[in-house]
ROPAVEX-679965 format. One record per residue (C-alpha): z, y, x. Coordinates in steps of 0.25 Angstrom, whole numbers, plus 5000, padded with zeros to 4 digits. Each point is the difference from the previous one (the first is absolute). Example, Ala and Ser with C-alpha at 12.3 -4.5 7.8 and 13.67 -1.06 7.14 Angstrom:
@w:5031, v:4982, u:5049
@w:4998, v:5014, u:5006
This chain:
@w:5034, v:5017, u:4942
@w:5011, v:4994, u:4993
@w:5009, v:5011, u:5004
@w:4990, v:5011, u:4996
@w:4999, v:4993, u:4986
@w:5015, v:4999, u:4998
@w:5005, v:5014, u:5005
@w:4996, v:5008, u:4988
@w:5011, v:4993, u:4992
@w:5010, v:5007, u:5010
@w:4994, v:5014, u:4999
@w:4990, v:4999, u:5012
@w:4985, v:5000, u:5001
@w:4993, v:4994, u:5012
@w:4987, v:5004, u:5007
@w:4995, v:4988, u:5009
@w:4994, v:5005, u:5013
@w:4990, v:4989, u:5006
@w:4994, v:5002, u:5014
@w:4985, v:4998, u:5001
@w:4994, v:4997, u:5013
@w:4985, v:5002, u:5000
@w:4998, v:4987, u:5008
@w:5010, v:4991, u:4992
@w:5001, v:5006, u:4987
@w:5011, v:4991, u:4994
@w:5001, v:5009, u:4987
@w:5002, v:4988, u:4990
@w:5014, v:5005, u:4997
@w:4995, v:5014, u:4996
@w:4989, v:4993, u:4991
@w:5011, v:4992, u:4993
@w:5009, v:5011, u:4998
@w:4989, v:5009, u:4994
@w:4997, v:4989, u:4990
@w:5015, v:4999, u:4996
@w:5000, v:5015, u:4998
@w:5009, v:5004, u:5012
@w:4998, v:5013, u:5008
@w:4993, v:4997, u:5013
@w:4996, v:5008, u:5012
@w:4991, v:4994, u:5011
@w:5003, v:5005, u:5013
@w:4989, v:5000, u:5011
@w:5005, v:4995, u:5013
@w:4991, v:4997, u:5012
@w:5006, v:4997, u:5014
@w:5014, v:5000, u:5005
@w:5003, v:5015, u:4999
@w:4992, v:5006, u:4988
@w:5005, v:5014, u:4996
@w:4990, v:4999, u:4988
@w:5010, v:4990, u:4994
@w:5012, v:5009, u:5003
@w:4993, v:5011, u:4992
@w:4996, v:4991, u:4989
@w:5014, v:4996, u:4998
@w:5005, v:5014, u:5000
@w:4989, v:5003, u:4989
@w:5006, v:4989, u:4992
@w:5014, v:5005, u:5002
@w:4995, v:5014, u:4995
@w:4991, v:4995, u:4989
@w:5010, v:4991, u:4993
@w:5013, v:5008, u:5004
@w:5006, v:4988, u:5007
@w:5015, v:5000, u:5001
@w:5001, v:4987, u:5009
@w:4991, v:4993, u:5010
@w:5002, v:4985, u:5000
@w:4993, v:4993, u:5011
@w:4997, v:4985, u:5002
@w:4996, v:4995, u:5014
@w:4999, v:5007, u:5014
@w:4987, v:5007, u:4997
@w:5005, v:5006, u:4987
@w:5013, v:5004, u:5007
@w:4993, v:5007, u:5011
@w:4990, v:5008, u:4992
@w:5010, v:5002, u:4989
@w:5011, v:5006, u:5009
@w:4989, v:5010, u:5006
@w:4996, v:5004, u:4986
@w:5014, v:5001, u:4993
@w:5006, v:5007, u:5012
@w:4990, v:5011, u:4999
@w:5003, v:5001, u:4985
@w:5015, v:4999, u:5001
@w:5000, v:4988, u:4990
@w:5010, v:4989, u:5002
@w:4996, v:4986, u:5005
@w:5004, v:4986, u:4997
@w:4994, v:4987, u:5007
@w:5000, v:4986, u:4996
@w:5000, v:4989, u:5011
@w:4994, v:4987, u:4995
@w:4999, v:4993, u:5013
@w:5009, v:5000, u:5013
@w:4991, v:4999, u:5012
@w:4985, v:4998, u:5000
@w:4993, v:4987, u:5006
@w:4987, v:5006, u:5004
@w:4999, v:5006, u:5014
@w:5006, v:5010, u:5009
@w:4993, v:5012, u:4995
@w:5005, v:4997, u:4986
@w:5014, v:4998, u:5005
@w:5000, v:5014, u:5007
@w:4996, v:5006, u:4987
@w:5012, v:4994, u:4994
@w:5009, v:5005, u:5010
@w:4995, v:5014, u:4998
@w:5001, v:4998, u:4985
@w:5015, v:4997, u:5001
@w:5002, v:5012, u:5008
@w:4993, v:5008, u:4989
@w:5007, v:4994, u:4988
@w:5014, v:5003, u:5006
@w:4996, v:5014, u:4996
@w:4998, v:4996, u:4985
@w:5010, v:5003, u:4989
@w:5000, v:4985, u:4997
@w:4996, v:4987, u:5005
@w:4999, v:4988, u:4991
@w:5000, v:4986, u:5005
@w:4996, v:4988, u:4991
@w:5010, v:4991, u:5007
@w:5013, v:5001, u:5007
@w:4994, v:4994, u:5013
@w:4990, v:5012, u:5000
@w:5011, v:5010, u:4998
@w:5008, v:4994, u:5011
@w:4988, v:5001, u:5009
@w:4998, v:5015, u:4996
@w:5014, v:5003, u:5004
@w:4999, v:4992, u:5013
@w:4988, v:5009, u:5003
@w:5008, v:5013, u:4998
@w:4996, v:5004, u:4985
@w:5013, v:5007, u:4995
@w:5008, v:4990, u:4992
@w:5002, v:5011, u:4989
@w:4985, v:5001, u:4997
@w:4998, v:4985, u:4998
@w:5001, v:4993, u:4987
@w:4995, v:4986, u:4996
@w:4992, v:4998, u:4987
@w:4994, v:4987, u:4996
@w:4986, v:4999, u:4997
@w:4997, v:4998, u:4985
@w:4987, v:4997, u:4993
@w:4994, v:5002, u:4986
@w:5002, v:4987, u:4993
@w:4990, v:5001, u:4989
@w:4987, v:4995, u:5008
@w:5007, v:4987, u:5003
@w:5004, v:4997, u:4986
@w:4991, v:4990, u:4994
@w:4989, v:5001, u:5011
@w:4988, v:4991, u:5000
@w:4999, v:4990, u:5012
@w:4987, v:5005, u:5005
@w:5001, v:4994, u:5014
@w:5003, v:4986, u:4993
@w:4988, v:5002, u:4991
@w:4991, v:5003, u:5012
@w:5004, v:4987, u:5007
@w:4998, v:4992, u:4988
@w:5009, v:4989, u:5004
@w:5012, v:4993, u:4996
@w:5007, v:5001, u:5013
@w:5014, v:5006, u:5002
@w:4998, v:5013, u:5007
@w:5010, v:5005, u:5011
@w:4997, v:5015, u:5005
@w:5004, v:5009, u:5011
@w:4997, v:5015, u:4997
@w:5001, v:5010, u:5011
@w:4994, v:5006, u:5012
@w:4995, v:4989, u:5010
@w:5009, v:5003, u:5012
@w:5010, v:4992, u:5008
@w:5011, v:5007, u:4992
@w:4997, v:4994, u:4987
@w:5001, v:4985, u:5005
@w:4986, v:4996, u:4996
@w:4999, v:4990, u:5012
@w:5013, v:4993, u:4995
@w:4994, v:5000, u:4986
@w:4988, v:4992, u:5005
@w:5008, v:4990, u:5008
@w:5009, v:4998, u:4988
@w:4987, v:4998, u:4992
@w:4996, v:4987, u:5008
@w:5014, v:4994, u:4997
@w:4999, v:5004, u:4985
@w:4987, v:4993, u:4998
@w:5005, v:4987, u:5005
@w:5009, v:5000, u:4988
@w:4992, v:5008, u:4990
@w:4985, v:4998, u:5004
@w:4995, v:5008, u:4988
@w:5006, v:5013, u:5004
@w:4991, v:5012, u:5004
@w:5006, v:5011, u:5010
@w:4995, v:5014, u:4998
@w:5002, v:5012, u:5009
@w:4998, v:5013, u:4993
@w:4998, v:5012, u:5010
@w:4993, v:5004, u:5013
@w:5005, v:5003, u:5014
@w:4998, v:4998, u:5014
@w:5005, v:4986, u:5000
@w:4989, v:4995, u:4991
@w:4991, v:4994, u:5010
@w:5011, v:4992, u:5007
@w:5005, v:4995, u:4987
@w:4986, v:4996, u:4996
@w:4999, v:4992, u:5013
@w:5012, v:4992, u:4996
@w:4994, v:4997, u:4986
@w:4988, v:4994, u:5006
@w:5008, v:4988, u:5004
@w:4995, v:4989, u:4990
@w:5013, v:4996, u:4994
@w:5001, v:5013, u:4993
@w:4987, v:5007, u:5001
@w:4996, v:4997, u:4985
@w:5014, v:5004, u:4995
@w:5001, v:5014, u:5005
@w:4993, v:5012, u:4995
@w:5000, v:5014, u:5006
@w:4999, v:5009, u:4988
@w:5000, v:5014, u:5007
@w:5004, v:5013, u:4992
@w:5001, v:4999, u:4985
@w:5000, v:5011, u:4990
@w:5005, v:4990, u:4989
@w:5014, v:4997, u:5005
@w:5007, v:4998, u:4987
@w:4989, v:4989, u:4997
@w:5002, v:4995, u:5014
@w:5015, v:4998, u:4999
@w:4998, v:4994, u:4986
@w:4991, v:4989, u:5007
@w:5011, v:4996, u:5009
@w:5009, v:4988, u:4999
@w:5009, v:5005, u:5012
@w:5000, v:5012, u:5008
@w:5004, v:4999, u:5014
@w:5004, v:5011, u:5010
@w:5004, v:4994, u:5013
@w:5002, v:5014, u:5007
@w:5006, v:5002, u:5014
@w:5004, v:5014, u:4996
@w:5000, v:5008, u:4987
@w:5005, v:5012, u:4993
@w:5000, v:4998, u:4985
@w:4987, v:4993, u:4997
@w:4992, v:5005, u:4988
@w:4993, v:4986, u:5000
@w:5013, v:4993, u:4996
@w:5004, v:5010, u:4990
@w:4986, v:4999, u:4993
@w:5000, v:4985, u:5001
@w:5014, v:4999, u:4994
@w:4996, v:5010, u:4989
@w:4988, v:4990, u:4997
@w:5011, v:4989, u:4998
@w:4995, v:4993, u:5012
@w:5009, v:4991, u:5008
@w:5001, v:5005, u:5015
@w:5004, v:4994, u:5013
@w:5003, v:5010, u:5011
@w:5008, v:5003, u:5012
@w:5014, v:5008, u:5000
@w:4995, v:5011, u:5009
@w:5001, v:5015, u:4997
@w:5004, v:5003, u:4986
@w:4994, v:4987, u:4994
@w:5014, v:4995, u:4997
@w:5001, v:5012, u:4990
@w:4989, v:4993, u:4993
@w:5003, v:4985, u:5002
@w:5013, v:4992, u:4999
@w:4996, v:4986, u:5003
@w:5000, v:4991, u:4989
@w:5001, v:5011, u:4990
@w:4988, v:5009, u:5001
@w:4992, v:4992, u:5011
@w:5002, v:4992, u:5012
@w:5003, v:5005, u:5014
@w:4996, v:4993, u:5013
@w:5002, v:5005, u:5015
@w:4989, v:5008, u:5006
@w:4991, v:4991, u:5008
@w:5005, v:4987, u:4995
@w:4987, v:4993, u:4995
@w:5007, v:4988, u:4997
@w:5010, v:5007, u:4991
@w:4989, v:5008, u:4994
@w:4992, v:4987, u:4996
@w:5012, v:4993, u:4994
@w:5003, v:5012, u:4991
@w:4985, v:5001, u:4996
@w:5000, v:4985, u:4997
@w:5012, v:5001, u:4992
@w:4995, v:5012, u:4992
@w:4986, v:4992, u:4997
@w:5007, v:4988, u:4996
@w:5010, v:5006, u:4990
@w:4994, v:5008, u:4989
@w:5014, v:5003, u:4994
@w:5004, v:5006, u:5013
@w:4988, v:5009, u:5000
@w:5002, v:5004, u:4986
@w:5015, v:5003, u:5002
@w:4999, v:5008, u:5013
@w:4988, v:5007, u:4995
@w:5007, v:5005, u:4987
@w:5013, v:5004, u:5008
@w:4992, v:5007, u:5010
@w:4992, v:5008, u:4990
@w:5014, v:5004, u:4993
@w:5005, v:5005, u:5013
@w:4988, v:5008, u:5004
@w:5000, v:5006, u:4986
@w:5014, v:5004, u:5001
@w:5000, v:5006, u:5014
@w:4986, v:5003, u:5005
@w:4993, v:5007, u:4989
@w:4992, v:5013, u:5003
@w:5009, v:5007, u:4991
@w:5012, v:4996, u:5007
@w:4994, v:5005, u:5013
@w:4995, v:5013, u:4994
@w:5014, v:5003, u:4995
@w:5005, v:5000, u:5014
@w:4989, v:5008, u:5006
@w:5001, v:5010, u:4989
@w:5015, v:5002, u:5005
@w:4995, v:5002, u:5014
@w:4990, v:5010, u:4996
@w:5010, v:5008, u:4992
@w:5009, v:5001, u:5011
@w:4989, v:5004, u:5010
@w:4996, v:5011, u:4990
@w:5014, v:5005, u:4999
@w:5002, v:5000, u:5015
@w:4988, v:5008, u:5002
@w:5003, v:5010, u:4989
@w:5014, v:5002, u:5006
@w:4994, v:5002, u:5014
@w:4990, v:5010, u:4995
@w:5011, v:5008, u:4992
@w:5009, v:5000, u:5013
@w:4988, v:5005, u:5008
@w:4997, v:5011, u:4990
@w:5015, v:5004, u:5000
@w:5000, v:5001, u:5015
@w:4987, v:5008, u:5001
@w:5005, v:5010, u:4989
@w:5014, v:5002, u:5007
@w:4998, v:4999, u:5015
@w:5012, v:4999, u:5008
@w:5006, v:5013, u:5006
@w:4999, v:5003, u:5014
@w:5013, v:5000, u:5008
@w:5003, v:5011, u:5009
């Protein structure tokens, strides 16, 4: 929603389209957007090929006189393409991840998705690694551009430490924020926790998020040496307050694009420990805006966490420098400016194409004899 909030400064108004499945509503984003005064359309979508959703998007295009359809995710890409093509509206898609980690069926959808987005006017990757993957798959190079994720910094300024207040303890808190999948390295996080506790026994380790790996991770935590020092906090609606509660944010991912978690933590002036995968090095220069360790290196991860916990001045310095870096390079306004440029180019190209098509229709070629 940071993009939608920031676009008016560059002459564009956004209408958020949110899918609603009758079995799994998940319309929280629409509710938040309504409260913030943003224009929202809820798109009913049940099943794998719901033409009701296509018609609903077409009505949205007509009602709001939409100039560009901007999609996020394979489902939005497929339905957005079907709708915008029928209304002759240009399309732009944003890729936030590379390949999915959840089953054969979903991977097949993503193959179909990449075939379809090759027909979009623009495809935005949030990291160069994703851009490379898109090119390798056959998406035309001329259509691909890279735009870094950006966030609205205001909610993270002076946020109250709500999670710490709930825990009511004086322990230092080390957090991992993200979907609980093998990609995020949560198993490495827990292995490192055991070593950290040997040096810093008053530390709490908190995992914020849900995912298919949760049960196996909980089984690891049942071991008596760490059972009472690890908390699974699940989904949280108060993320600025969560980040404000952490002494250290850890993201030991095996694979990443440009993680919003790191941007948000750094905007909160939290010191971070992460792995140099995907676009993470655009955010973190080791010893300047955070600490970097190799993926899967539990010993290196534990050493970096202990170093952070043992040195308050290091935490303060890295947190402050990380916040300065994010403010300068990864704000929602900086992101919106780049998207606005892409929208204008697409609109101009569509107008040129329509004008050329009209000229051809008005002056059909003469037959040769």
